[in-house]
Every structure is written in structure tokens, then in C-alpha cells.
C-alpha positions in Angstrom: 14.8 -14.6 14.9 12.0 -15.4 17.2 8.8 -15.1 15.0 7.1 -12.9 15.8 3.2 -13.3 16.7 0.4 -11.6 14.5 -3.1 -11.3 14.7 -4.9 -10.7 11.5 -7.7 -8.8 11.6 -10.4 -9.1 8.4 -10.2 -12.8 6.6 -11.8 -11.4 3.1 -9.5 -11.2 0.1 -6.4 -9.5 0.8 -6.6 -11.2 4.9 -6.3 -14.6 3.4 -3.4 -14.0 0.9 -1.0 -13.0 3.9 -2.5 -15.4 5.8 -0.9 -18.1 3.2 2.0 -16.3 2.6 2.7 -16.0 6.9 1.9 -19.8 7.6 3.4 -21.2 4.4 6.5 -19.0 3.8 7.5 -16.6 6.6 10.1 -17.8 9.3 9.5 -14.2 10.3 5.8 -14.5 11.9 3.7 -16.8 13.5 0.0 -16.2 13.2 -2.2 -17.1 16.2 -5.1 -15.8 16.0 -8.1 -14.3 13.3 -10.5 -11.9 13.7 -13.3 -11.9 11.3 -17.2 -11.1 11.8 -17.9 -14.1 9.6 -16.5 -16.0 12.3 -18.0 -19.6 11.2 -16.1 -18.8 7.2 -13.0 -18.3 9.1 -13.1 -21.2 11.6 -13.6 -23.3 8.5 -10.8 -22.2 6.6 -8.7 -22.4 9.4 -9.6 -26.0 10.9 -7.2 -28.1 12.0 -4.5 -25.8 12.1 -4.6 -23.9 16.2 -5.1 -20.8 15.2 -7.1 -18.6 17.3 -10.6 -17.4 15.3 -12.7 -14.4 17.3 -14.9 -12.6 15.8 -13.4 -9.0 17.7 -11.2 -7.5 18.0 -10.4 -6.8 21.5 -10.9 -11.3 21.8 -7.0 -10.9 20.1 -5.1 -8.4 22.3 -4.5 -10.8 24.6 -0.8 -11.5 25.8 0.1 -13.4 23.2 0.1 -11.3 20.6 2.7 -8.7 19.9 1.8 -7.1 16.9 -1.7 -7.0 14.9 -1.9 -6.9 11.1 -5.0 -4.8 9.6 -6.4 -6.1 6.6 -9.9 -3.7 7.2 -12.3 -1.1 5.5 -10.6 2.0 5.4 -12.6 3.1 7.4 -12.2 1.3 10.2 -8.1 2.3 10.5 -8.0 4.6 12.6 -10.2 3.2 15.5 -8.5 0.1 14.9 -4.7 1.1 15.5 -6.0 3.7 18.5 -7.1 -0.5 20.3 -4.2 -1.8 19.4 -1.5 0.8 20.3 -3.3 0.8 24.0 -3.2 -2.2 23.9 0.9 -2.2 23.5 0.5 -4.1 19.5 2.9 -3.5 16.9 1.0 -2.7 13.8 0.4 -2.9 10.7 -1.9 -1.8 8.1 -2.9 -2.1 5.3 -3.4 1.0 3.0 -4.6 3.1 3.2 -3.4 4.0 6.8 -6.2 6.5 6.5 -8.4 9.0 4.8 -7.0 12.2 5.3 -4.1 13.7 7.3 -5.0 14.4 10.1 -6.0 10.4 10.7 -2.6 9.2 9.4 -0.4 12.3 11.3 -2.8 10.4 14.7 -2.1 7.0 13.9 1.8 7.8 13.1 1.9 10.4 16.0 0.3 7.6 18.5 3.2 4.9 17.8 5.9 6.6 17.5 5.6 8.2 21.3 4.4 4.7 22.3 7.4 2.9 20.9 5.2 1.0 18.6 6.4 0.0 14.7 4.3 1.0 12.7 4.1 -0.6 9.0 2.6 -0.2 5.9 0.9 -2.4 2.9 3.0 -0.8 0.4 4.4 -3.6 -1.0 5.8 -1.9 -4.5 8.4 -1.2 -2.3 9.9 -4.6 -1.8 9.6 -5.9 -5.4 13.0 -6.5 -6.6 13.0 -4.0 -9.8 11.3 -1.0 -8.1 13.9 -1.8 -5.1 17.0 -1.6 -7.3 15.3 1.5 -9.1 14.8 3.3 -5.4 18.0 2.0 -4.4 20.1 3.9 -8.0 17.8 7.3 -7.3 19.1 8.0 -3.9 23.1 6.7 -5.1 23.0 9.6 -7.5 21.9 7.3 -11.0 19.8 9.2 -12.3 21.2 11.9 -11.6 18.1 14.9 -10.6 15.2 13.5 -10.6 12.6 15.0 -13.0 9.2 13.0 -13.7 7.4 9.7 -13.0 4.6 7.7 -14.9 2.7 5.4 -13.2 -0.3 3.7 -14.1 -1.8 1.1 -11.4 -5.1 -0.2 -13.2 -7.7 -3.5 -13.1 -11.4 -5.0 -13.7 -10.9 -7.2 -10.9 -14.0 -4.7 -9.1 -16.5 -4.9 -11.9 -17.9 -8.3 -10.5 -17.6 -7.1 -7.1 -20.9 -7.6 -5.2 -22.7 -3.4 -5.1 -22.3 -4.0 -0.9 -19.5 -4.3 -0.9 -17.2 -2.0 0.9 -14.7 -1.5 -1.8 -17.3 0.3 -4.0 -18.1 2.8 -1.5 -17.4 5.9 -2.1 -17.1 6.8 1.6 -15.0 4.1 2.1 -12.9 4.4 -1.5 -13.7 8.0 -2.9 -11.5 8.9 -6.7 -12.2 5.7 -8.1 -9.0 3.5 -8.0 -7.1 6.0 -5.5 -7.1 4.0 -2.8 -6.7 0.8 -3.7 -4.1 1.0 -6.5 -3.0 4.8 -6.7 -1.7 4.7 -3.2 1.0 2.7 -4.3 1.9 5.0 -6.5 1.5 7.9 -5.0 3.6 6.6 -1.9 6.2 5.4 -4.8 6.4 9.0 -5.9 6.5 11.0 -2.2 9.7 8.4 -1.5 11.5 9.9 -4.4 10.2 13.2 -5.1 9.7 13.8 -1.4 6.6 16.5 0.1 4.2 16.9 -2.3 2.5 20.7 -3.6 -0.8 21.1 -5.7 -2.5 18.0 -7.4 -5.0 18.8 -9.8 -7.3 15.6 -10.0 -9.8 14.1 -12.2 -12.2 10.6 -11.5 -15.0 9.6 -14.1 -17.8 7.5 -14.4 -17.0 6.1 -19.1 -18.1 2.2 -18.9 -19.7 1.2 -15.4 -21.7 2.5 -12.4 -18.9 2.1 -9.3 -19.4 5.3 -6.9 -16.5 6.8 -7.1 -15.3 6.3 -11.1 -13.7 4.1 -13.0 -11.1 6.1 -14.7 -9.1 8.0 -12.2 -6.2 10.5 -13.1 -3.9 12.8 -11.4 -0.8 15.7 -12.3 1.2 16.2 -9.1 3.7 18.8 -8.5 6.1 18.4 -5.3 7.8 20.8 -3.4 10.6 20.0 -5.4 9.2 20.8 -8.8 9.4 17.7 -9.9 5.9 16.2 -11.4 4.0 12.7 -11.0 1.4 11.7 -13.6 -0.8 9.0 -11.7 -3.4 6.8 -13.2 -6.0 4.5 -11.8 -8.4 3.0 -13.8 -11.0 0.3 -12.8 -12.2 -1.3 -15.6 -9.4 -2.4 -18.4 -7.7 -5.3 -17.8 -4.5 -5.3 -15.7 -1.9 -3.3 -15.9 1.0 -1.6 -13.7 4.1 0.2 -14.6 6.0 2.5 -12.9 8.7 4.5 -14.8 11.2 7.8 -13.4 12.7 10.9 -15.2 15.9 11.6 -14.1 18.6 14.3 -15.7 20.9 10.9 -15.8 18.6 8.6 -17.0 15.6 6.4 -16.7 13.7 3.4 -15.4 10.8 1.6 -16.3 8.8 -1.1 -14.2 6.3 -3.3 -15.4 4.5 -6.1 -13.7 3.6 -8.5 -15.6 0.2 -10.2 -13.6 -0.8 -8.9 -10.4 0.6 -8.7 -7.3 -1.8 -11.9 -6.1 0.0 -13.9 -7.7 3.5 -12.2 -9.0 4.6 -13.1 -12.3 8.2 -11.2 -13.1 8.4 -8.1 -13.9 10.3 -6.2 -17.2 11.9 -3.0 -16.4 13.9 -1.1 -19.1 16.1 1.3 -18.4 18.0 3.9 -20.6 20.9 6.2 -18.6 23.3 9.1 -20.7 25.6 7.8 -23.3 24.7 4.3 -22.9 22.1 2.0 -25.0 18.8 1.3 -23.6 18.4 -2.5 -22.6 15.6 -4.6 -21.2 16.0 -7.4 -18.5 13.1 -10.1 -17.4 13.2 -10.2 -13.5 11.6 -13.2 -11.8 9.2 -13.9 -9.8 9.2 -12.8 -6.2 6.6 -12.2 -3.0 6.5 -8.7 -2.3 3.7 -9.0 0.3 5.9 -11.2 2.1 9.5 -9.0 2.0 7.4 -6.4 3.4 5.3 -8.2 5.7 9.1 -9.5 7.3 10.3 -6.8 6.9 7.9 -4.7 9.7 8.8 -8.6 11.7 12.4 -7.5 12.0 11.8 -4.0 12.6 9.4 -4.7 15.6 12.4 -7.2 16.7 15.0 -4.6 16.5 17.0 -5.8 14.2 16.0 -3.1 11.1 14.2 -0.1 10.9 10.8 0.3 8.8 11.8 1.2 5.7 8.7 3.3 5.2 8.6 6.6 7.4 6.2 8.3 9.2 6.5 11.5 7.7 6.0 9.6 4.2 3.0 8.0 5.5 1.7 11.5 6.9 2.4 13.1 3.5 0.8 10.4 1.3 -2.3 10.6 2.6 -2.6 13.8 2.9 -1.4 13.7 -1.4 -4.8 11.1 -1.2 -6.8 13.5 0.8 -6.0 16.7 -1.7 -7.0 13.9 -4.9 -10.5 13.5 -3.6 -10.9 17.0 -3.2 -9.7 17.8 -6.4 -11.6 15.2 -7.9 -15.0 16.8 -6.9 -13.7 20.2 -7.3 -12.2 19.9 -10.6 -9.7 22.2 -9.7 -6.0 22.7 -8.5 -6.0 21.7 -4.6 -3.3 22.3 -2.6 -1.4 19.4 -0.9 -0.9 20.1 3.0 
């Protein structure tokens, strides 16, 4: 496969992570341009690479760029996706796609009508044990899916400067939802389908984070199944995803944050069998997701996260934010 020429917009913490993976390990993507307001810092970091560095998105939408990767503040995604689509570029967007259902639906519509691939930064789907869990559920090996319990938490943001956009309530509402919880709701939507109602809470228990440091949500899906989601920003790293079905259950725990993955511990229970635990070695799910996007751009395989799932996930995010504000059970559009 000829590598897809991509421009990366946003050269901060996560943008640099993706840049490093693409440049050092990918045969499916070629980084040809970077967009970063702090242009001097980006130029210094990329000196000698031949990668073009630009201060604005419009400058990076030339004919040599086939696709754009957005690693930018959440509130910019909608307008940036519109600009990319207008220029005929495929788009890979870091999560969340938007902060409202309407914004997500518009992004999906634009890409779909233009015949462009829309990828999402939900690398949790590409962790080997999570991919195996999804396959087992799809094959009916877990029976009827009943419930999900999931927690993705860390304390990385406690040391951020107060001016960082990740700490602004309008950019990152409902505690850790847009940082970590959105990955868990994505998996819940993938497994359980469309959500119906949610009751959520976000409170500051030990910090001054503007949108809270301790968030939890209880979600009911149209199928009748439920999910409990926790995303805390004031505890050492923990990541656990467990799904329970009528024939079995699977519990996946990460050894380290996906920024520097170090493998997983998987515990499985099946009807009539002894509980077993296994270790799964290191992998780079961030790169696996980006390369799945590249294969979709080349027409080799469909991108595995559907537009409908993207919209359902943002619908749930929007309702979680509302529930955190009202303290009431909120319907999901």
C-alpha cells in the first residue's frame, strides 16, 4: 500500500505522540506537514525532517496532503472538519468528535456526502484484548450482553497550568469525560447499541479542576442493558473495562496509560469453566487505529467505527454533561 500523505494539526502532547509513531513505525502513513500555532517550537522539534510546518490549517491543505489528523481543542473540531472536507481531505479526529449531537451528525454528514473517510481517536478498540473481547461478543460467545463496568482514570491533569484548554469547563465538561470517559462510552455503544437514559454526577472532591475531578455515569441502553462509567482526574492511573453476558464475562486491565502501553491483564469467566487470567504483551493501539484509517482511505477495508456509533457516543456525552449539571436522569437523543 502506498502510504497516505497526512498533515497533523496540533503538535502538543498527543500530537507529538502520534507524530512519533507515524515517523518511526508506520508504513501506511507519511507525515508531510504539521500545523501548530507555536510555530517555532514545532520547527525546532522537526528540524531536518523535511516536514513542512505551518501556523494555520489552510496552509496545510495543498494537493500533496491526502488526509488530515486533528489533535486540537475539542471546540475547534467542527469548523476544522468542515474546512478539511471542503478541501477534499479525509479526516482523522481526536476524541471527542464534537461536544453536541448536532455537531457530530454534521461532521459525519459532511464526510459521508463527500465520499471521505472520517476516523476517530478511539484507540481503545484497537487494544488487542479489547479487540478480542469485541470479536467474542460479536460471535455470541458471551451470550446476551447484560452490563458493563468501566473505569479510565488518571491524575495527569492536576499539574497542568490553569490556562491549559484541557482544564476549561467549556472545552472539557463533566470531569474526565472528554479526556478518558469518552473512550468507555464508545466501547459501550459499540457493544450495547444506542443509549436511552443516563444519570451522571461530577464533583470536586480534592482539587480545583473547573468541571470536577470525580465523575460517574449510569447508562441504560435501548436493549435494556446498563453500563457504569467512571472517569476520575484525581487518582493514580487505572484502566479497567469489563463486560458481563449470560454465557460469560471478560475483565481487561491496562498495565499503563496508552501513551506508553505496557500490556494488559485479562480475566475471563465462562459458564461451566474455571476463571482464568492471562497476560497480553505490549502493542501500539494508537498506531493501529491510524493505520486502520489509512487502509480505509486506500479503500482496502472499511473503517471499523461507524458514523452512527460516533453520533450515538456524542449524544451520550451531551446527555452526561446535562445530567451532571441538573442532577437528573436525562434522555439521550
